C-alpha positions in Angstrom: 17.8 -16.1 6.4 17.3 -14.3 2.9 14.3 -12.6 1.5 13.3 -12.0 -1.9 11.3 -9.1 -1.8 10.2 -9.3 -5.8 9.8 -12.5 -7.7 7.5 -13.9 -10.1 7.0 -17.6 -9.3 3.6 -17.8 -11.6 5.7 -17.0 -14.9 5.9 -20.1 -16.9 9.7 -20.5 -16.5 9.5 -20.8 -12.8 6.1 -22.3 -12.6 7.3 -25.1 -14.6 9.9 -26.0 -12.1 8.0 -24.9 -8.9 8.9 -27.7 -6.6 12.8 -27.8 -7.7 12.7 -23.9 -7.1 11.5 -24.0 -3.6 14.1 -26.9 -2.8 16.9 -24.7 -4.4 15.6 -21.9 -2.1 15.6 -23.8 1.3 19.3 -25.0 0.3 20.3 -21.4 -0.3 18.7 -20.0 2.9 16.2 -18.2 1.1 13.4 -18.7 3.3 10.9 -16.1 2.2 9.6 -14.6 -1.0 7.2 -12.3 -2.1 5.3 -13.2 -5.3 4.3 -10.0 -7.2 1.0 -9.5 -9.0 1.2 -7.9 -12.6 -2.4 -8.6 -13.6 -5.8 -9.3 -12.2 -6.3 -12.0 -14.5 -3.3 -13.8 -12.7 -3.8 -12.7 -9.3 -5.3 -15.9 -8.8 -2.7 -18.0 -9.5 -0.3 -15.4 -7.6 -2.3 -15.7 -4.4 -2.8 -19.3 -4.9 1.3 -20.1 -4.7 1.1 -17.8 -1.4 -1.7 -19.8 0.1 -0.2 -23.5 -0.4 3.1 -23.1 0.2 4.6 -26.1 1.5 5.1 -26.1 5.6 8.9 -26.8 5.4 9.0 -23.3 3.5 9.8 -21.2 1.9 7.0 -18.9 3.4 5.2 -17.0 0.5 3.4 -13.8 0.4 1.8 -11.9 -2.5 0.8 -8.6 -3.8 -2.2 -7.5 -6.3 -1.8 -5.1 -9.2 -1.3 -4.2 -12.9 2.1 -3.9 -14.3 2.3 -0.2 -16.1 3.7 -1.9 -19.2 0.6 -4.7 -19.6 -2.0 -3.1 -22.1 -4.8 -5.0 -23.4 -5.6 -6.2 -19.6 -8.6 -5.7 -17.1 -7.9 -2.4 -15.4 -7.9 -2.0 -11.8 -10.4 0.0 -9.8 -9.7 1.3 -6.2 -12.7 -1.1 -4.9 -11.5 -4.2 -6.9 -7.8 -3.8 -5.4 -9.1 -3.1 -1.9 -11.3 -6.3 -2.2 -8.5 -8.6 -3.6 -5.7 -7.0 -1.2 -8.1 -7.9 1.9 -7.3 -11.7 1.4 -5.2 -13.6 3.4 -1.2 -13.7 2.8 -1.8 -10.4 0.5 0.9 -7.6 2.1 1.1 -5.0 -0.5 -0.4 -3.1 -3.9 1.6 -3.5 -7.0 3.5 -3.9 -8.8 2.7 -0.4 -10.3 4.1 2.7 -11.4 5.2 4.5 -14.7 7.3 2.7 -17.7 7.8 5.5 -20.7 10.7 2.8 -21.9 8.6 1.4 -25.0 6.5 4.4 -25.9 6.2 2.7 -29.6 5.8 6.3 -31.4 3.5 7.4 -28.5 4.1 10.6 -26.8 4.0 11.1 -22.9 0.7 12.8 -23.4 -0.5 9.4 -25.0 0.4 7.7 -21.8 -2.4 9.2 -19.3 -3.9 5.9 -18.9 -0.8 4.7 -17.2 -0.7 7.7 -15.1 -4.3 7.2 -14.1 -3.7 3.4 -13.2 -0.8 4.5 -11.1 -3.0 6.9 -9.0 -5.6 4.2 -8.5 -3.1 2.1 -7.2 -1.9 4.7 -4.8 -5.4 5.4 -3.6 -6.2 1.8 -2.8 -2.9 1.6 -1.0 -3.5 4.5 1.1 -7.2 3.3 2.1 -5.7 -0.1 3.3 -2.4 1.2 4.6 -0.4 -1.3 2.7 3.4 -0.5 1.0 3.1 -0.1 -2.9 5.7 -2.0 -5.0 6.8 0.5 -7.6 8.2 0.2 -11.1 9.7 3.1 -12.7 11.4 3.0 -15.9 12.6 6.2 -18.0 9.6 8.0 -15.8 11.1 8.9 -12.5 10.2 12.6 -12.8 6.5 11.6 -13.5 6.7 8.7 -10.9 7.6 11.1 -7.9 5.2 13.7 -9.0 2.2 11.4 -8.9 3.4 10.0 -5.4 3.8 13.5 -4.2 0.3 14.6 -5.7 -1.7 11.3 -4.3 0.7 10.4 -1.3 -1.2 12.3 1.4 1.9 14.4 2.4 1.8 18.1 3.4 -1.7 19.7 3.4 -4.0 16.7 2.5 -2.3 14.5 5.3 -5.2 15.5 7.3 -7.5 13.8 5.6 -7.2 10.8 8.1 -6.1 8.2 5.3 -2.3 7.0 5.7 0.1 8.2 3.8 1.7 6.0 1.0 4.8 4.1 1.8 6.4 1.3 -0.1 9.6 0.3 -2.2 11.2 1.3 -5.4 12.0 -2.4 -6.9 14.8 -3.1 -9.1 16.1 0.3 -8.4 18.2 1.5 -11.5 17.8 5.5 -11.3 20.2 8.1 -10.0 21.2 9.2 -6.5 18.8 12.2 -7.0 15.9 10.0 -7.4 16.9 7.4 -4.6 17.4 10.6 -2.1 14.0 11.9 -3.1 12.3 8.5 -2.6 14.0 8.0 0.9 12.7 11.4 1.7 9.2 10.2 1.3 10.0 7.2 3.6 10.6 4.7 0.6 12.4 1.7 0.7 14.8 0.9 -2.4 15.4 -2.7 -3.7 18.2 -3.7 -5.5 18.4 -6.8 -7.8 21.0 -8.8 -9.7 21.6 -5.6 -11.9 23.9 -4.8 -9.3 26.3 -7.5 -10.3 26.6 -6.2 -13.6 29.8 -5.3 -15.1 28.3 -2.1 -16.6 26.2 -1.0 -13.6 29.4 1.0 -11.8 26.9 4.1 -11.5 24.0 1.8 -9.5 26.7 0.5 -7.3 27.6 3.9 -6.4 23.8 4.7 -5.7 23.7 1.4 -3.7 26.6 2.6 -1.5 24.6 5.9 -0.7 21.2 4.3 0.2 21.6 3.4 4.1 21.4 -0.4 4.6 18.5 0.3 6.9 16.6 1.3 4.0 17.6 -1.6 1.5 15.6 -4.5 0.4 17.2 -7.3 -2.0 15.2 -9.1 -4.7 15.9 -11.1 -8.0 12.9 -10.3 -10.3 13.2 -13.5 -11.1 12.9 -15.0 -13.6 14.7 -11.8 -15.3 18.0 -10.3 -14.3 20.2 -13.4 -13.0 22.8 -12.1 -11.2 26.8 -12.7 -11.9 28.0 -15.5 -12.4 24.4 -16.6 -13.8 23.6 -13.9 -15.8 21.8 -14.9 -19.1 20.3 -17.8 -17.4 16.3 -18.3 -16.1 16.8 -16.2 -12.7 15.5 -17.9 -9.1 14.8 -16.5 -5.9 17.7 -19.0 -4.8 20.3 -16.4 -6.0 19.2 -13.5 -4.2 22.2 -14.2 -1.8 24.4 -12.9 -5.0 22.7 -9.8 -4.6 23.2 -9.7 -0.8 26.9 -10.2 -1.6 27.4 -7.3 -3.9 25.4 -4.9 -1.6 27.7 -6.4 1.6 30.7 -5.5 -0.4 29.6 -2.0 -1.2 28.4 -1.3 2.6 31.7 -3.4 3.9 30.0 -5.6 6.2 29.3 -9.5 6.0 26.9 -10.7 3.9 25.2 -12.3 6.8 24.6 -8.7 8.1 22.9 -7.8 4.7 20.8 -11.0 5.1 19.5 -9.7 8.6 19.2 -6.1 7.9 17.1 -6.6 4.4 15.0 -9.2 5.9 14.3 -6.9 9.0 13.5 -4.4 6.8 11.0 -6.4 4.4 9.3 -7.3 8.1 9.3 -3.7 8.7 7.6 -2.3 5.6 5.2 -5.5 4.6 4.0 -5.6 8.1 0.9 -7.4 7.8 3.0 -10.8 7.4 3.1 -10.5 11.4 -0.6 -11.3 11.3 0.4 -14.6 10.0 -2.9 -14.6 8.0 
């Protein structure tokens, strides 16, 4: 069984072919997927998909969060995230993090709103002891720094609140960033980018990350893997990511499927409640 740890089934490209998408997932052996929240306005639809998944599968779960790149949307509060994340089949907080890729003439100082939004997500995740789904692009140093400040390690760990945990999704950073994330107990998730011809450096990072700390994802409808690059991505294609990871670690694809599914279950442990 394969698990797609990060997809956007509520986005128009996939919602328009929802039944076909689920059928293709079943055919490909992708029997579980995590539907990621990116705005509070869309959370109701993300949650509905998780709650109404067909009995024949695949199993769908949800997260709640506001993507760092989204502007002009409702800002999350700790209380709002806690309330929404307490609903059935919600197993994580995010997508959250930092994205400085499109500054649009702004300075890093101008992105204080994004850093504060990230802190709000971390605080909610710690209150509920739920994993974070972290997006970081052109902002790794600040992402790691804020996690260290807010995460509950060190002297602040005695506050009785669980430390931050989670996954760096769609990882494209360096080995050094991967090492820092691993040292804090985070998982690393790889997407179809791993199959791209120009991703040799990323493949070296993927070879470095222990399989016991890896997840796989599509980030669909984006980033379709080779040989489907350029098409609308689908969770049914997460086995291509697994195959790339298997080649790098010199293990059978089934071993990657089993390891990454077990890792997903360990990290998103609320799924065991079957709520």
